[in-house]
N, C-alpha and C positions, 0 to 999 in steps of 0.2 A: 321112611316116613309114609304114613297111609295117604290115600288119594284125596280124602277130605282135607288133610293138612296141606297138601299141595295147593288145593283149590283155595283154601283160606289165605295162604301167603300170597298167591296169585291176586286175590281180591284186595289184600292190604296194601299191595304195591302202588295201588291207585291213591293212596292217602298218606303213607308214612312220610313222604318227602314234601308234604305240603307245610307252609310256614306256620299254619295254625295248629297242626297235629300235635296233640299232647300225649295221647295213648289210645290203647285198645284192650278191650276185655272180651274173651270168649265166655259166653253164658249159656244157660240152658242145658239140654241133654248131652251135648258134646263136651261141655265142660265137665260135667259130672260122670261121663262115660256111660250114660243110660241111652244112647242114641239108638234109634231103630230106623226102618226103612221108611218111615213118615216123618222123621226129624228133619228139620232145617238147621242151619248153622246160625246161631244168634250172636251178633257181634254188636258191641257197644263201643262207639268212638267218642273220645273226649277231646274237645278243641279248646284252644286258648279263648279268652273272653273277647279277643279281637274279632272272633267270628260273628258275623251280623246275620246268620241264617241258622235254621236246623232242619234235620231231614230224617224221615222214617221211610226206608225204601226196601225193595227186594230185588234181586236179580240172580240170575243162574250163572255159575261159573263151573265150567268142566262138568255139568250134570248136577251140581250140588246147588240147592237153594239157599242164598244168603239173605238173612233177614237182619237189617242193620239200622242203627240209629246213629245220627251225628248230633251232638249237643255241646255248646260251650260249657265251661265249668259252672258258671253262675246259673245257667239254665237247669243243670242237673242238680245244683244244690236247692233250687226252688222245687224239682221234682220230689226230692227227699223230704222237705218240709210238707209239701202237699200230701205225701203218703202217710205221714204221721197224723195229719188231720183226719185222714180217711181210715184209720186204724189198719194200716197196710205197710208191711216191711219190704215190698217187691223191690224197690230201688236200693234199699240198704242191703238186701240179700245179695242182689246182682253184684254189688261191690265187694261184699264180704265173701262171696263163694265163687264169683267168677274168676277165671283164670287170666291174670295179667299177661298179655302178649307184648305190649309195649308201655312204658312210662317214662317218656322223654325226660321231664323234669321233676318226677316225683309227684305230680299232681294227683295221679289216681290213688296212690298211697295215702295222701292226705285225705282224700274223700273217704276212703276206706277206714281210716281211723275215725273220722267223723261218724261214719255209719256204724262203727261198732260202739260208740258212745250211746247213739240214738236208740238202738235196739235194747239197751239196758234200762231205758226209761219207760215208765209206764205211759200208756196213752193217756190223753186229757179226757176224763169222763164227760159223757153228754149231760147237758144240763136237763132238768126236769121238763123243761119247754120243749127241747128236742126230742126227748123220749116219748113225751105225750103226743106229739104229731106222728112220730113214726107209729105208735100204737093206733092212732086214728087212721093211718094209711093202711095198716094190716086188717083193721076192723072192716074198713070199706071194701078191701079186696076180698076178704072172706065173705062178706054180705053179698057181693057180686057173684061169688061162686055158688052161694046157696040159691040166689035168684035164677041162675042158669040151670041149676039142677031141678028146680021146681017147674021150670018151663020145658024141661026135657030136651034142652039144647046141649050141643057139645061143650064139655067144661075142661078139657084137657089143657088148653092154652092157659086158662086162668088158674087151674090147679098148679102148674108147673111155676107160673109166675108168682103165685102165693108162697109156694114152698121155698122158691129162691129168696123171697123178701123176707120170710121167717128166719132162714139161715143168717141172712146178713144182719137182721135185727138183733138176733140173739148174741151173735159175735159183737155188735155195737154195745148192746146193754151191758155186756160182761167184760168189756175192754180186752177181748182176744183178738190177736192179729188174723186178718182175713187170710183165707186160703182160695186157691183157684177152685171155683166151683165144679169145673170140669174134672178135677182130681180129688174132690172131696170124699168120695166114697172109699178110694184107696187109701187116703190120708187117715180117716177115721177108723178103718178097719184093719189096716195093715201097719203095725209098728215100724217095721223096716222101711216101708215106704215113706211114712211120716218123718222119719229121721233123716232121709235123704232130702226131704224138703224142709229140714231144719225147723220143724214145728215143735215147739216147747210146751205150749199150754193147750190143752185139750178140753172140750165141752165134757160134761158128765156123761155116763153111759146111758143114762135116760134120754138125753138128748139124741145120741147116736142111734140108739133103737128106734126111737119115733121117726127120725129121719129114714132110717132103712125101711121102716113100715111103709113110709110114703113112697119110697122106690119100688117096693115089692107089690104094692097094691096093683090088682088087675083090672077090676071092674069099677063101676061107678059107686057102688055101695062101700066097697073096701077104700076107694080113695076118699070119700067123704068122711069116713070113720077115721082113717089115718091122719088126715090133715087136720080134722077137728081136734084130735088129741095133741097133735103138734102145736097147733095154734094156741090151745089152751096152756100148753106147757110153756111156750115162749112168753106169752102174756103174763102168766102167773110168776115166772121167774124174776119179774121185775115190778111186782106188786099189783098185777092184774089191770084190768081196763073196764070202764062202765061208760058206754057211749052217752048215757043220759047225763053224765056229769062231766063231759069233756068240756074243756074250756082252754082255747089256745089264745091267751092273752099276755101281752108283755108290753113295756114301755119302749117308745121309740126314741132313739137318741141322735 
């Protein structure tokens, strides 16, 4: 047994004898075998619905950082539903690809089966009203960037904020499951890496190339050109946007 496994067992001894304990999952890099010197040990602890609190904490055990959550079954089910609304399979993938360490009464297996069904269902498309406000938000961000550039002020913060928003918007417009932005370059350019993160649907090559151009841009002129092309592509991929015709109106119920 490796040292990290001994530390994990030692950590779980604090919980496995609790009346409310239902099970535990090993997640993240240690579950997939991709850990490195910067990896922490991700543990999800599932409790019975008798638990009246939840926890997200970190602690060191024999030199290994444990990052753990404790949630009752009902709260975890709520997280799964929230994930679907946000076009995000994070909680479902956690159950599907995490390593089950304990499952006292089979509750984790039930959650896993539910997650398997959910990832087969398409996300609920955004309404035209929702899309229109996202486009307005992107237009406003882009307009602010242009304003900063004309004033000869630093624009890096606004630039990266806009790039981040454009990625999220495109994924939302086209019902793609969100991916961690900290890993998006590897996911989009390395098929083996994407496979390890269980990415099934990818954006088109044009999207990937324009995003890489944003990453590669070095100076102000290159950044403005790259982000304009990316902005236009994202907007036009869902019918375009005319600020002079923007109307955000709907009935109140």
